[in-house]
Residue frames relative to the residue before (quaternion, step in Angstrom):
aa qw qx qy qz dx dy dz
M 1.0000 0.0000 0.0000 0.0000 0.00 0.00 0.00
Q 0.4321 -0.7062 0.5028 0.2487 3.62 -0.83 1.03
P 0.4084 -0.7164 0.5028 0.2591 3.63 -0.67 1.07
E 0.5527 -0.5910 0.4708 0.3514 3.55 -1.18 0.55
P 0.6217 -0.5898 0.3512 0.3771 3.66 -0.98 0.74
D 0.7371 0.4272 -0.2468 0.4618 3.57 1.03 -0.68
N 0.4020 0.7083 -0.4844 0.3194 3.60 1.25 0.20
D 0.2986 -0.7519 0.5645 0.1639 3.56 -0.89 0.88
L 0.5013 -0.6815 0.4479 0.2891 3.58 -0.77 1.07
E 0.6566 0.5126 -0.3172 0.4534 3.58 0.94 -0.83
A 0.6458 0.5108 -0.3159 0.4714 3.58 0.99 -0.82
Y 0.6215 0.5335 -0.3326 0.4675 3.55 1.07 -0.78
G 0.6600 0.5261 -0.3112 0.4368 3.56 0.90 -0.94
R 0.6642 0.5006 -0.3103 0.4604 3.59 0.94 -0.84
A 0.6524 0.5126 -0.3125 0.4626 3.56 1.00 -0.82
A 0.6462 0.5250 -0.3166 0.4545 3.59 1.01 -0.84
L 0.6554 0.5037 -0.3058 0.4725 3.57 1.02 -0.85
A 0.6232 0.5262 -0.3449 0.4645 3.59 1.03 -0.71
D 0.6301 0.5175 -0.3294 0.4761 3.62 1.01 -0.82
L 0.6597 0.5228 -0.3113 0.4411 3.59 0.94 -0.91
A 0.6356 0.5445 -0.3415 0.4276 3.62 0.97 -0.77
S 0.7119 0.4418 -0.2608 0.4796 3.61 1.11 -0.59
A 0.5235 0.6078 -0.4193 0.4251 3.61 1.32 0.04
N 0.0034 -0.8709 0.4881 -0.0578 3.59 -0.05 1.32
D 0.7542 0.2648 -0.2126 0.5620 3.62 1.21 0.20
E 0.7102 -0.4831 0.3053 0.4111 3.53 -1.27 0.37
K 0.6401 0.5300 -0.3384 0.4414 3.60 0.98 -0.70
A 0.6695 0.4872 -0.2952 0.4767 3.61 0.97 -0.85
I 0.6224 0.5381 -0.3339 0.4599 3.60 1.05 -0.78
E 0.6649 0.4981 -0.3046 0.4659 3.57 0.93 -0.89
A 0.6500 0.5102 -0.3200 0.4634 3.62 0.97 -0.77
W 0.6346 0.5242 -0.3291 0.4629 3.62 1.03 -0.78
Y 0.6427 0.5310 -0.3211 0.4493 3.59 0.99 -0.88
R 0.6660 0.4954 -0.3132 0.4615 3.60 0.89 -0.89
K 0.6690 0.5191 -0.3017 0.4382 3.58 1.02 -0.76
H 0.8215 0.2875 -0.1120 0.4795 3.59 0.91 -0.92
L 0.8352 0.2657 -0.1169 0.4672 3.65 0.72 -0.94
A 0.5206 0.6264 -0.4345 0.3845 3.62 1.17 -0.21
P 0.6908 -0.4821 0.3289 0.4269 3.63 -1.22 0.37
S 0.7242 0.3882 -0.2426 0.5158 3.60 1.11 -0.58
G 0.4993 0.6994 -0.3991 0.3199 3.58 1.29 0.04
T 0.7397 -0.4467 0.3007 0.4037 3.53 -1.41 0.20
M 0.6299 0.5539 -0.3501 0.4170 3.60 0.96 -0.80
N 0.6561 0.5018 -0.3152 0.4674 3.58 0.98 -0.73
Q 0.5939 0.5496 -0.3673 0.4586 3.57 1.15 -0.52
W 0.6200 0.5170 -0.3407 0.4819 3.58 1.10 -0.66
R 0.6276 0.5284 -0.3558 0.4475 3.65 0.94 -0.71
K 0.6512 0.5245 -0.3293 0.4386 3.59 0.96 -0.80
R 0.6433 0.5339 -0.3317 0.4372 3.61 1.13 -0.46
I 0.4739 0.6822 -0.4506 0.3271 3.63 1.21 -0.23
G 0.6889 0.5011 -0.2856 0.4390 3.59 0.86 -0.93
A 0.6616 0.5174 -0.3055 0.4487 3.56 1.21 -0.50
Q 0.5431 0.6286 -0.4007 0.3864 3.58 1.25 -0.11
P 0.6100 -0.5236 0.4281 0.4128 3.63 -1.19 0.38
A 0.6437 -0.5732 0.3453 0.3712 3.56 -1.05 0.75
E 0.6977 0.4767 -0.2882 0.4505 3.58 0.90 -0.86
E 0.7219 0.4136 -0.2530 0.4937 3.67 1.23 -0.37
R 0.4769 0.7312 -0.4068 0.2692 3.52 1.30 -0.39
K 0.6780 0.5109 -0.3055 0.4312 3.60 0.87 -1.02
A 0.6823 0.4906 -0.2900 0.4578 3.56 0.86 -1.01
F 0.6625 0.5034 -0.3100 0.4600 3.58 0.98 -0.87
G 0.6381 0.5255 -0.3275 0.4576 3.59 1.04 -0.79
A 0.6437 0.5126 -0.3293 0.4631 3.61 0.96 -0.82
L 0.6510 0.5209 -0.3172 0.4519 3.57 1.00 -0.84
V 0.6423 0.5156 -0.3201 0.4682 3.59 1.01 -0.82
N 0.6763 0.4915 -0.2999 0.4596 3.60 0.86 -0.91
T 0.6298 0.5290 -0.3345 0.4601 3.56 1.03 -0.80
R 0.6691 0.4907 -0.3008 0.4702 3.57 0.93 -0.89
A 0.6403 0.5306 -0.3220 0.4526 3.59 1.00 -0.82
N 0.6608 0.5006 -0.2994 0.4723 3.57 0.99 -0.91
A 0.6489 0.5181 -0.3240 0.4535 3.59 1.00 -0.77
L 0.6579 0.4993 -0.3107 0.4705 3.59 1.01 -0.79
K 0.6366 0.5281 -0.3221 0.4605 3.57 1.06 -0.81
A 0.6602 0.4953 -0.3099 0.4720 3.59 0.96 -0.84
A 0.6530 0.5051 -0.3143 0.4688 3.58 0.99 -0.83
F 0.6271 0.5397 -0.3257 0.4576 3.58 1.08 -0.78
D 0.6605 0.5024 -0.3104 0.4637 3.61 0.88 -0.94
A 0.6594 0.5068 -0.3172 0.4557 3.59 0.96 -0.88
Q 0.6833 0.4765 -0.2970 0.4668 3.61 0.89 -0.91
K 0.6171 0.5429 -0.3461 0.4524 3.60 1.05 -0.72
Q 0.6465 0.5115 -0.3130 0.4716 3.57 1.02 -0.80
V 0.6275 0.5348 -0.3257 0.4628 3.59 1.02 -0.82
V 0.6736 0.4955 -0.2936 0.4632 3.57 0.88 -0.99
A 0.6526 0.5200 -0.3142 0.4528 3.62 0.95 -0.87
E 0.6692 0.4919 -0.3018 0.4681 3.58 0.95 -0.90
R 0.6373 0.5242 -0.3305 0.4581 3.57 1.04 -0.78
A 0.6473 0.5172 -0.3119 0.4650 3.59 0.99 -0.85
L 0.6502 0.5110 -0.3121 0.4676 3.57 1.01 -0.85
S 0.6523 0.5214 -0.3141 0.4516 3.56 0.96 -0.86
Q 0.6564 0.5043 -0.3085 0.4686 3.57 0.99 -0.86
S 0.6447 0.5198 -0.3217 0.4591 3.57 1.03 -0.82
I 0.6604 0.4978 -0.3129 0.4671 3.59 0.94 -0.86
Q 0.6592 0.5219 -0.3082 0.4452 3.54 0.97 -0.88
S 0.6713 0.5024 -0.3009 0.4543 3.58 0.98 -0.83
Q 0.7364 0.3888 -0.2219 0.5072 3.59 1.16 -0.56
S 0.4388 0.7196 -0.4538 0.2893 3.58 1.23 0.04
V 0.2592 -0.7510 0.5926 0.1329 3.54 -1.19 0.60
D 0.3003 -0.7302 0.5862 0.1817 3.53 -0.89 0.99
V 0.2758 -0.8123 0.4942 0.1409 3.56 -0.18 1.30
S 0.6047 0.5625 -0.3692 0.4262 3.59 1.20 -0.21
L 0.5582 0.6033 -0.3941 0.4113 3.62 1.26 -0.26
P 0.5344 -0.5998 0.4669 0.3696 3.61 -1.11 0.51
G 0.5882 -0.6061 0.4106 0.3436 3.56 -1.13 0.67
R 0.5298 -0.6111 0.4800 0.3398 3.55 -1.20 0.55
P 0.5119 -0.6495 0.4532 0.3328 3.60 -0.94 0.76
V 0.2795 -0.7376 0.5929 0.1620 3.56 -1.06 0.82
F 0.2429 -0.7872 0.5530 0.1249 3.55 -0.57 1.17
S 0.1266 -0.8038 0.5804 0.0308 3.55 -0.54 1.19
G 0.5616 -0.6018 0.4503 0.3458 3.54 -1.24 0.40
G 0.1609 -0.7787 0.5963 0.1103 3.54 -1.28 0.01
Y 0.6191 -0.5409 0.4073 0.3978 3.54 -1.27 0.17
H 0.5580 -0.5830 0.4811 0.3426 3.52 -1.17 0.70
P 0.5861 -0.6041 0.3888 0.3746 3.65 -0.95 0.72
V 0.6260 0.5234 -0.3523 0.4583 3.59 1.04 -0.64
T 0.6342 0.5196 -0.3239 0.4721 3.60 1.00 -0.79
Q 0.6338 0.5393 -0.3283 0.4467 3.57 0.98 -0.82
I 0.6895 0.4695 -0.2835 0.4730 3.58 0.88 -0.93
I 0.6095 0.5422 -0.3582 0.4541 3.62 0.99 -0.76
R 0.6786 0.4870 -0.2950 0.4641 3.59 0.89 -0.91
E 0.6460 0.5069 -0.3222 0.4712 3.57 1.04 -0.74
V 0.6503 0.4983 -0.3224 0.4742 3.61 0.95 -0.83
E 0.6291 0.5260 -0.3345 0.4643 3.59 1.00 -0.80
R 0.6430 0.5309 -0.3311 0.4417 3.57 0.93 -0.90
V 0.6556 0.5150 -0.3168 0.4523 3.59 0.92 -0.90
F 0.7204 0.4305 -0.2660 0.4743 3.60 0.82 -0.93
H 0.5815 0.5537 -0.3920 0.4490 3.61 1.07 -0.52
E 0.6479 0.5144 -0.3214 0.4608 3.59 1.03 -0.76
M 0.6826 0.4392 -0.2842 0.5103 3.59 1.24 -0.38
G 0.6475 -0.5789 0.3003 0.3944 3.58 1.25 0.33
F 0.4924 0.6429 -0.4410 0.3869 3.61 1.23 0.27
L 0.2786 -0.7255 0.6064 0.1680 3.54 -1.20 0.69
T 0.4392 -0.6715 0.5236 0.2865 3.58 -1.21 0.48
F 0.0798 -0.7910 0.6066 0.0025 3.58 -0.84 1.03
E 0.2430 -0.7798 0.5655 0.1142 3.58 -0.83 1.06
S 0.0598 -0.7807 0.6214 0.0289 3.57 -0.97 0.88
P 0.6095 -0.6082 0.3608 0.3584 3.63 -1.12 0.58
H 0.5119 -0.6292 0.4961 0.3097 3.53 -1.25 0.62
V 0.7032 0.3321 -0.2212 0.5885 3.58 1.06 -0.80
E 0.0256 -0.8465 0.5269 -0.0719 3.53 -0.36 1.28
L 0.5273 -0.5914 0.5044 0.3432 3.52 -1.26 0.48
D 0.5823 -0.5695 0.4550 0.3600 3.55 -1.14 0.70
E 0.5846 0.6066 -0.3575 0.4032 3.57 1.11 -0.74
F 0.7458 0.3883 -0.2230 0.4932 3.60 0.84 -0.97
N 0.6653 0.5157 -0.3128 0.4399 3.59 1.04 -0.69
F 0.8210 0.1849 -0.0701 0.5356 3.57 1.06 -0.72
E 0.7568 0.4583 -0.2709 0.3792 3.59 0.36 -1.26
L 0.7260 0.4297 -0.2592 0.4702 3.59 0.80 -0.97
L 0.6450 0.4720 -0.3189 0.5094 3.57 1.30 -0.16
N 0.6123 -0.5972 0.3279 0.4011 3.57 1.18 0.70
M 0.5985 0.5135 -0.3944 0.4717 3.60 1.06 0.77
P 0.1098 -0.8141 0.5682 0.0471 3.61 0.17 1.22
A 0.7675 -0.4203 0.2274 0.4274 3.58 -1.28 0.25
D 0.7549 0.3716 -0.2108 0.4975 3.60 1.01 -0.72
H 0.4156 0.7299 -0.4625 0.2838 3.62 1.24 0.19
P 0.4739 -0.7006 0.4461 0.2923 3.66 -0.75 0.94
A 0.5645 0.6149 -0.4027 0.3755 3.63 1.13 -0.44
R 0.5475 0.6115 -0.4080 0.3998 3.59 1.18 -0.39
D 0.6098 0.5625 -0.3569 0.4293 3.58 1.13 -0.56
M 0.5686 0.6026 -0.3823 0.4091 3.61 1.23 -0.31
Q 0.7649 0.2982 -0.1449 0.5523 3.59 1.21 -0.43
D 0.2476 -0.7544 0.5907 0.1437 3.60 -0.67 1.10
T 0.1731 -0.8623 0.4755 0.0202 3.53 -0.23 1.36
F 0.3546 -0.6675 0.6101 0.2376 3.53 -1.25 0.63
Y 0.1184 -0.8008 0.5846 0.0531 3.60 -0.44 1.17
L 0.2545 -0.7604 0.5808 0.1408 3.58 -0.88 0.98
S 0.7559 -0.0741 0.0332 0.6497 3.56 1.25 -0.49
D 0.7245 -0.3972 0.2976 0.4783 3.57 -1.23 -0.17
R 0.7809 0.3502 -0.1588 0.4923 3.59 1.12 -0.65
T 0.7573 0.3500 -0.1960 0.5153 3.59 1.19 -0.34
V 0.0720 -0.7854 0.6147 -0.0006 3.56 -1.11 0.79
L 0.4504 -0.5540 0.5790 0.3937 3.52 -1.36 0.03
R 0.5109 -0.6906 0.3979 0.3219 3.56 -0.58 1.12
T 0.3446 -0.7592 0.5250 0.1707 3.54 -0.95 0.94
H 0.7815 0.0505 -0.0318 0.6211 3.59 1.28 -0.23
T 0.5430 -0.6093 0.4561 0.3548 3.58 -1.18 0.45
S 0.4556 0.6717 -0.4571 0.3639 3.59 1.24 -0.05
A 0.5218 0.6494 -0.4035 0.3783 3.57 1.25 -0.41
G 0.6880 0.4805 -0.2929 0.4582 3.61 1.14 -0.45
Q 0.4195 0.7339 -0.4596 0.2723 3.60 1.25 -0.10
V 0.7074 0.4588 -0.2744 0.4623 3.57 0.74 -1.08
R 0.6130 0.5408 -0.3527 0.4554 3.61 1.00 -0.71
A 0.6657 0.4904 -0.3040 0.4733 3.60 0.92 -0.86
M 0.6652 0.5009 -0.3152 0.4553 3.61 0.90 -0.87
R 0.6681 0.4967 -0.3142 0.4563 3.59 0.91 -0.83
L 0.6201 0.5316 -0.3508 0.4580 3.61 1.13 -0.51
Y 0.7891 0.3484 -0.1701 0.4764 3.60 0.91 -0.88
A 0.5217 0.6558 -0.4268 0.3400 3.65 1.12 -0.54
P 0.6014 -0.1764 -0.7762 -0.0687 1.51 -2.11 1.44
H 0.4386 0.7108 -0.4551 0.3086 3.61 1.22 0.21
P 0.6287 -0.5151 0.4069 0.4169 3.61 -1.22 0.33
V 0.1233 -0.7892 0.5996 0.0494 3.54 -1.11 0.65
R 0.0227 0.7641 -0.6435 0.0406 3.57 -1.10 0.81
V 0.2083 0.7951 -0.5284 0.2124 3.60 -0.07 1.32
I 0.1860 -0.7023 0.6616 0.1856 3.50 -1.43 0.25
L 0.1988 -0.7846 0.5834 0.0673 3.55 -1.11 0.80
P 0.0401 -0.8208 0.5698 0.0075 3.64 -0.12 1.21
G 0.3761 0.7453 -0.5165 0.1905 3.57 -1.21 0.36
L 0.6371 -0.5242 0.4183 0.3800 3.53 -1.43 0.08
C 0.1042 -0.7542 0.6441 0.0741 3.52 -1.24 0.66
Y 0.2357 -0.7943 0.5543 0.0790 3.57 -1.19 0.58
R 0.0735 0.7805 -0.6175 0.0649 3.55 -0.95 0.94
N 0.4487 -0.6996 0.5010 0.2414 3.52 -1.06 0.87
E 0.2602 0.7766 -0.5155 0.2518 3.54 0.36 1.34
N 0.5726 -0.5408 0.4730 0.3949 3.55 -1.30 0.21
I 0.4023 -0.7029 0.5328 0.2452 3.56 -1.01 0.86
T 0.0840 0.7903 -0.5966 0.1112 3.56 -0.68 1.16
L 0.7494 -0.3436 0.2840 0.4896 3.58 -1.28 -0.22
R 0.8007 0.3193 -0.1314 0.4896 3.59 1.03 -0.79
S 0.7802 0.2776 -0.1627 0.5364 3.61 1.18 -0.19
E 0.0979 -0.7661 0.6350 0.0180 3.52 -1.23 0.75
I 0.5490 -0.6045 0.4490 0.3628 3.56 -1.22 0.35
Q 0.7519 0.1799 -0.1604 0.6137 3.60 1.29 -0.18
F 0.0878 0.7740 -0.6187 0.1024 3.55 -1.06 0.77
H 0.4376 -0.6928 0.5145 0.2527 3.55 -1.28 0.42
Q 0.0572 -0.7686 0.6363 0.0338 3.54 -1.14 0.76
I 0.1434 -0.7229 0.6551 0.1665 3.50 -1.37 0.23
E 0.1925 -0.7747 0.5980 0.0710 3.51 -0.72 1.16
G 0.1424 -0.7744 0.6102 0.0879 3.55 -1.11 0.73
L 0.0059 -0.7993 0.5998 -0.0352 3.57 -1.01 0.84
M 0.0738 0.7749 -0.6254 0.0547 3.56 -0.94 0.92
V 0.0091 -0.8038 0.5921 -0.0573 3.59 -0.69 1.14
G 0.2831 0.7441 -0.5686 0.2069 3.54 -0.93 0.92
K 0.6785 -0.5199 0.3341 0.3972 3.56 -1.26 0.27
S 0.7772 0.3465 -0.1808 0.4931 3.60 1.01 -0.74
V 0.4002 0.7304 -0.4773 0.2803 3.61 1.21 0.26
R 0.0449 -0.7980 0.6004 -0.0259 3.55 -0.96 1.00
L 0.6719 -0.4755 0.3739 0.4274 3.56 -1.32 0.18
S 0.6005 0.5603 -0.3589 0.4435 3.57 1.11 -0.63
D 0.5978 0.5492 -0.3686 0.4529 3.61 1.11 -0.56
L 0.6090 0.5488 -0.3462 0.4562 3.57 1.07 -0.75
K 0.6775 0.4822 -0.2990 0.4681 3.58 0.88 -0.94
G 0.6477 0.5281 -0.3166 0.4488 3.59 1.00 -0.77
V 0.6586 0.5049 -0.3080 0.4653 3.58 0.93 -0.94
L 0.7133 0.4629 -0.2718 0.4506 3.58 0.83 -0.97
L 0.6201 0.5172 -0.3506 0.4744 3.62 1.06 -0.64
N 0.6416 0.5110 -0.3208 0.4736 3.59 0.97 -0.86
F 0.6456 0.5143 -0.3213 0.4642 3.59 0.96 -0.83
A 0.6702 0.5085 -0.3112 0.4422 3.59 0.83 -0.97
R 0.6938 0.4710 -0.2884 0.4622 3.60 0.94 -0.81
R 0.6532 0.4816 -0.3200 0.4889 3.61 1.11 -0.53
M 0.7212 0.4610 -0.2496 0.4529 3.55 1.03 -0.78
F 0.7981 0.2909 -0.1425 0.5081 3.60 0.92 -0.83
R 0.7287 -0.3272 0.2390 0.5521 3.63 0.48 -1.12
R 0.6559 -0.5817 0.3264 0.3535 3.52 -1.14 0.69
D 0.7426 0.3810 -0.2263 0.5022 3.60 1.06 -0.66
Q 0.2964 0.7818 -0.5048 0.2146 3.62 1.24 0.36
R 0.1996 -0.7636 0.6067 0.0948 3.53 -1.17 0.72
I 0.1605 -0.7636 0.6148 0.1149 3.56 -1.22 0.50
R 0.1004 -0.7551 0.6397 0.1026 3.52 -1.35 0.30
T 0.2602 -0.7565 0.5795 0.1553 3.59 -1.15 0.56
R 0.1129 -0.7637 0.6340 0.0448 3.50 -1.20 0.78
G 0.5523 -0.6223 0.4384 0.3398 3.57 -1.01 0.76
S 0.0475 0.7934 -0.6035 0.0640 3.59 -0.98 0.80
Y 0.3592 -0.7150 0.5477 0.2445 3.57 -1.27 -0.31
F 0.1219 0.7132 -0.6855 0.0807 3.50 -1.07 0.99
P 0.5053 -0.6908 0.4150 0.3085 3.62 -0.81 0.91
F 0.7304 0.4321 -0.2518 0.4652 3.62 1.11 -0.48
T 0.7201 0.3114 -0.2638 0.5611 3.61 1.26 0.28
E 0.0697 0.7806 -0.6177 0.0656 3.57 -1.16 0.65
P 0.4548 -0.3297 -0.7906 0.2436 1.58 -0.94 2.32
S 0.3429 -0.7251 0.5634 0.1981 3.56 -1.33 0.40
V 0.0731 -0.7996 0.5957 0.0228 3.56 -1.09 0.70
E 0.3076 -0.6584 0.6428 0.2421 3.51 -1.39 0.35
V 0.2008 -0.7875 0.5741 0.0999 3.58 -0.89 0.91
D 0.1242 -0.7817 0.6101 0.0367 3.55 -0.88 1.05
I 0.2158 -0.7317 0.6236 0.1705 3.55 -1.30 0.42
R 0.5994 -0.5359 0.4372 0.4030 3.54 -1.22 0.42
C 0.5972 -0.6111 0.3800 0.3541 3.58 -0.90 0.93
T 0.3968 -0.7508 0.4884 0.2008 3.54 -0.75 1.10
L 0.6656 0.5050 -0.3035 0.4581 3.60 1.21 -0.33
C 0.8039 0.2448 -0.1206 0.5285 3.58 0.84 -0.95
N 0.3736 -0.7524 0.4645 0.2802 3.61 1.33 -0.01
G 0.7594 -0.4148 0.1982 0.4604 3.55 1.00 0.86
A 0.5220 0.6585 -0.4183 0.3450 3.60 1.22 -0.13
G 0.5295 -0.6147 0.4225 0.4041 3.59 1.15 -0.56
C 0.1841 0.7698 -0.5897 0.1608 3.58 -0.72 1.08
R 0.7308 -0.4247 0.2976 0.4437 3.57 -1.33 0.05
V 0.6435 0.5490 -0.3293 0.4197 3.60 0.98 -0.86
C 0.7617 0.3312 -0.1892 0.5238 3.61 0.91 -0.88
K 0.4436 -0.7131 0.4255 0.3372 3.57 1.35 0.24
H 0.6239 -0.6057 0.2984 0.3936 3.52 1.11 0.91
S 0.4700 0.6650 -0.4479 0.3691 3.57 1.20 0.55
G 0.4324 -0.7027 0.4570 0.3323 3.57 1.17 -0.52
W 0.7364 0.3605 -0.2054 0.5343 3.61 1.30 -0.11
L 0.1811 -0.7614 0.6159 0.0904 3.55 -1.21 0.67
E 0.4501 -0.6814 0.5053 0.2790 3.59 -0.92 0.92
L 0.1847 -0.8145 0.5454 0.0708 3.57 -0.81 1.03
L 0.8039 -0.1728 0.1799 0.5399 3.61 0.69 -1.03
G 0.3886 -0.6635 0.5782 0.2729 3.49 -1.43 0.10
A 0.0227 0.8142 -0.5748 0.0788 3.59 -1.00 0.76
G 0.1719 0.7863 -0.5890 0.0724 3.56 -1.34 -0.10
L 0.6124 -0.4901 0.4461 0.4308 3.51 -1.38 -0.16
V 0.5208 -0.6457 0.4507 0.3296 3.60 -0.90 0.91
H 0.5001 -0.6679 0.4667 0.2932 3.57 -0.87 1.03
P 0.5759 -0.6111 0.4137 0.3519 3.63 -0.96 0.80
V 0.6206 0.5388 -0.3526 0.4475 3.63 1.02 -0.70
V 0.6581 0.4941 -0.3078 0.4775 3.59 0.99 -0.84
L 0.6233 0.5324 -0.3434 0.4584 3.60 0.98 -0.76
A 0.6684 0.4899 -0.3031 0.4705 3.56 0.94 -0.89
N 0.6449 0.5087 -0.3242 0.4692 3.61 0.98 -0.74
G 0.6852 0.4766 -0.2860 0.4706 3.59 1.14 -0.54
G 0.6192 -0.5816 0.3343 0.4081 3.60 1.26 0.01
Y 0.5977 0.5502 -0.3736 0.4476 3.61 1.20 0.28
D 0.4286 -0.6562 0.5527 0.2834 3.55 -1.26 0.47
P 0.3416 -0.7784 0.4829 0.2103 3.63 -0.33 1.19
R 0.5980 0.5484 -0.3831 0.4415 3.61 1.21 -0.18
E 0.7157 0.4391 -0.2391 0.4877 3.57 1.26 -0.41
V 0.8077 0.1733 -0.0635 0.5600 3.60 1.01 -0.76
R 0.1874 -0.7349 0.6355 0.1447 3.50 -1.36 0.28
G 0.1541 -0.7964 0.5775 0.0923 3.55 -1.25 0.32
I 0.2293 -0.7293 0.6190 0.1799 3.52 -1.26 0.41
A 0.0476 -0.7895 0.6117 0.0157 3.56 -1.11 0.65
F 0.0312 0.7836 -0.6197 0.0297 3.56 -1.15 0.64
G 0.0772 -0.7944 0.6016 0.0326 3.56 -1.15 0.59
M 0.0564 -0.8125 0.5800 -0.0172 3.55 -0.90 0.98
G 0.4210 -0.6900 0.5297 0.2570 3.56 -1.16 0.61
I 0.4121 -0.7403 0.4778 0.2321 3.57 -0.74 1.06
E 0.6406 0.5139 -0.3431 0.4559 3.62 0.89 -0.83
R 0.6251 0.5328 -0.3419 0.4567 3.58 0.99 -0.75
M 0.6532 0.5190 -0.3200 0.4489 3.56 0.98 -0.81
V 0.6342 0.5139 -0.3253 0.4773 3.58 1.03 -0.84
M 0.6445 0.5311 -0.3169 0.4496 3.57 0.99 -0.83
L 0.6467 0.5116 -0.3070 0.4751 3.57 1.07 -0.78
L 0.6874 0.5025 -0.2870 0.4389 3.56 0.91 -0.93
H 0.8189 0.2705 -0.0987 0.4965 3.59 0.95 -0.89
G 0.5003 -0.6898 0.4199 0.3123 3.60 1.18 0.21
I 0.3408 0.7376 -0.5045 0.2921 3.61 1.08 0.74
D 0.2081 -0.8298 0.5111 0.0836 3.60 -0.78 0.97
D 0.7376 0.3379 -0.2238 0.5400 3.63 1.22 0.18
I 0.3545 -0.7716 0.4915 0.1932 3.59 -0.44 1.22
R 0.5709 0.6289 -0.3782 0.3680 3.60 1.15 -0.52
H 0.5253 0.6457 -0.4099 0.3729 3.60 1.16 -0.46
F 0.6527 0.5629 -0.3204 0.3931 3.59 1.01 -0.78
F 0.7748 0.3466 -0.1725 0.4997 3.61 1.13 -0.51
Q 0.5696 0.6180 -0.3801 0.3861 3.63 1.23 0.13
N 0.3249 -0.7858 0.4741 0.2287 3.63 1.28 -0.14
D 0.2848 0.7387 -0.5439 0.2782 3.56 0.99 0.86
L 0.3844 -0.7600 0.4729 0.2258 3.60 -0.43 1.21
R 0.5864 0.5746 -0.3809 0.4253 3.60 1.09 -0.59
F 0.6664 0.4634 -0.2910 0.5064 3.60 1.11 -0.64
L 0.7204 0.4817 -0.2726 0.4179 3.57 0.73 -1.04
Q 0.6459 0.5520 -0.3332 0.4087 3.61 1.01 -0.75
Q 0.5445 0.6101 -0.4076 0.4064 3.59 1.22 -0.24
F 0.7290 0.4336 -0.2248 0.4796 3.60 1.20 -0.48
R 0.3817 0.7377 -0.4876 0.2690 3.61 1.26 0.16
């Protein structure tokens, strides 16, 4: 912008310096430079006026313009340095660390509560001489049903809503599907195994049921195995898993792959048998199903049922976690809610 003829160079210089003193950040400094010192700025307009001065005044006026320009440039460099140092100081201060403060807590992951219980159950049974045996999740109908004494027309199949992948393959509905596989691996020798893993059933998802759940199957076969061994193993397990004075009771039941079959209850872990809402005031909680291995299943596994007997039992892991911790909704285990899972770290 061309200065007015009556503008005084000294007055302009003082005004420019006053503007520079109020430029407190890089953006304001850059704007001041474009206004005053850039090729299109006011200072250059003063230089263009040197040639228009009378010859006898031109030299003195030119010296005055250059002096003022140099003074503004020096003031600009100094203010730019001040602004840069202030910005650096603020940046350092904002990122500083007070080493005297306690460290921030580091949140680490943990095992899922179901995994924790599976490992604890395995530990208890390993101490009783059981080995862990893995069986496939995608199972043949033959091993999941037929070899467990449930042929195609058997009414017990209606007890389990099955996910069929083909006419011959299913998602296993129980870990019992691995019984015959384990027996065929060890027969004719004695066998003592547990079979943990996920099972799948086509059911409605409710507070008490899910389409997937964990089970642990137990199997023991030998010449001297009796029903009393089943009661001893399960009582020992209950006392190691829950409390030393835990009690169990058996009730007659039906499973196609065991004969006789029983349901096993434990004394309520919340009321200690006195009766509460959780145990429906009976003092007992259902834990698992069990029985002597059916002779047909023993024969399908490669054993002579006239020479050996076996015991088998199966328990739900989510149910056990619910009993131990007073959880009333099985869906919590599969929703991956960190607020729920972090309670078990």
